[in-house]
C-alpha positions in Angstrom: -65.7 127.7 21.6 -63.9 124.4 22.7 -60.4 126.1 22.4 -61.6 128.7 24.8 -62.5 126.1 27.4 -59.3 124.1 26.8 -57.1 127.3 27.2 -56.8 127.1 31.2 -56.1 123.4 30.9 -53.4 123.9 28.2 -52.0 126.8 30.4 -51.8 124.5 33.6 -49.9 121.8 31.7 -47.5 124.2 30.1 -46.7 125.9 33.8 -46.1 122.3 35.1 -44.1 121.1 32.2 -42.0 124.3 32.3 -41.5 123.8 36.1 -40.5 120.3 36.4 -39.4 119.6 32.8 -36.4 122.0 32.7 -33.3 123.6 34.8 -35.1 127.0 35.0 -38.2 125.6 36.9 -35.8 123.4 39.2 -33.7 126.4 40.0 -36.8 128.2 41.0 -38.0 125.6 43.2 -34.7 125.4 44.7 -34.5 129.2 45.4 -37.8 129.2 46.7 -36.9 126.2 49.1 -33.7 128.1 50.1 -35.9 131.1 51.0 -38.3 129.2 53.0 -35.6 127.6 55.2 -33.9 130.7 55.7 -30.6 130.1 53.8 -31.0 133.1 51.5 -32.3 136.3 52.5 -33.5 137.7 49.4 -36.9 139.4 48.6 -39.6 136.7 47.8 -39.9 138.3 44.2 -36.4 137.6 43.4 -36.3 134.0 44.8 -39.1 133.4 42.7 -37.8 135.0 39.5 -37.5 131.8 37.7 -40.8 130.7 38.6 -42.4 133.9 37.5 -40.6 133.8 34.1 -42.2 130.3 33.8 -45.6 131.4 34.3 -45.2 134.3 31.9 -43.6 132.2 29.1 -46.2 129.5 29.6 -49.0 132.2 29.3 -47.5 133.6 26.2 -46.9 130.2 24.6 -50.6 129.3 25.3 -52.1 132.2 23.7 -49.7 131.9 20.9 -50.7 128.2 20.3 -54.4 129.4 20.4 -54.1 132.0 17.9 -52.2 129.4 15.7 -54.9 126.9 16.1 -57.7 129.7 15.5 -55.7 130.2 12.1 -55.3 133.9 13.2 -51.2 133.6 12.8 -48.7 131.1 11.0 -46.0 129.0 12.4 -42.9 131.0 13.5 -39.4 130.7 12.2 -38.1 128.9 15.3 -41.0 126.5 15.1 -40.6 125.8 11.4 -37.1 124.9 11.8 -37.2 122.7 14.9 -39.9 120.6 14.1 -38.6 117.4 13.0 -41.0 116.2 10.4 -40.9 119.8 8.8 -37.0 119.9 9.0 -36.9 116.6 7.1 -39.6 117.4 4.7 -37.4 120.7 4.0 -34.3 118.4 3.7 -35.8 116.1 1.4 -37.3 118.8 -0.9 -33.4 120.1 -1.2 -32.4 116.8 -2.3 -35.2 116.4 -4.8 -34.2 119.7 -6.3 -30.8 118.6 -6.8 -32.0 115.3 -8.4 -34.3 116.9 -10.4 -31.4 119.4 -11.9 -30.0 116.2 -13.5 -26.4 114.2 -13.1 -24.6 117.4 -14.1 -25.7 119.0 -10.9 -25.2 116.0 -8.9 -21.5 115.3 -10.3 -20.7 119.1 -9.9 -21.7 118.9 -6.2 -19.7 115.9 -5.4 -16.7 117.2 -7.3 -17.0 120.5 -5.5 -17.1 118.5 -2.1 -14.1 116.3 -3.1 -12.0 119.4 -3.8 -13.0 121.3 -0.4 -11.9 118.1 1.3 -8.6 117.7 -0.6 -7.7 121.3 0.3 -8.0 120.4 4.2 
């Protein structure tokens, strides 16, 4: 139940972070400002398109995060790869796999690497 009450707050924070934290949001602010002062004569929906995208993206990410926290979906591939602790853990497990295979594998890996660097 707390997560349902928390959703509007998370959504507002996501929209504010999107708008002021990236170049797409600042582009939207610039275009709307130019429309307000009459420099560009585009329709409003076109001038505000980057901000509209930000609202839809923030809504999607808020719902996606709520589904993840509720246990109704897993972590997506992009989030799995881009999260530093998970990426470091994945890299550490690969190193442990190579070490577990023994000195022959480590030596073979080093030999293969040195042969590749000698060819260049």
